[in-house]
N, C-alpha and C positions, 0 to 999 in steps of 0.2 A: 595607861588608864583607858578603860573602855567607856563608851557613852551608850546608855540604854534608854530606849523610848518605852515608857510604861503605857499600859492600856488607857490611862486617863489623859494621856498627852504630855505628861511631865518627862523631862530629861534628867537622867541621873548619871553622874560620872563617878565610877568606882573601879577598884582593881579586883575584878572578878573575871575569871577566864570565860569568854563567851561560849566556848565549846562545851561547857558543863551545863548549859541552859538551852532550852528550846527557843531559838530566836530566828528572826528573819534579818539578814544583813543587807544594808543598802548604803550608798554613799551620798553624802550631802553635796550641795553645789560647791562647797569649799574643799571637797575631797576627803573629808573625814568619814570614817566608818561609824554607822549608827546601828545598834542592835535592838530591834523591836521585839519585845516579849510576845509570844504567840498564845499563851494560855494563862489562866489564873494560877496554875501550879508553878509554871516557869517564873512568873512574877513573884510568887510567894518565896520560892527558893532564892531568887535574886535578892529580895529585901531581907531575907533571913541571913544570907551571906554578908550583906552590907552591915547589918546590925552587929554581927560577930566581929567585924573588922574595926 
């Protein structure tokens, strides 16, 4: 399960492949990968995929 950081600062954990969305990848202090959405369209696609699952 991937963890996404939305533009409003919210974190969302869902099973969507990060390679399908325009994101910036970074690691938290605990070592987990966080995928920050880079645009409104990337965030829209992510939320649409989450709604379908």
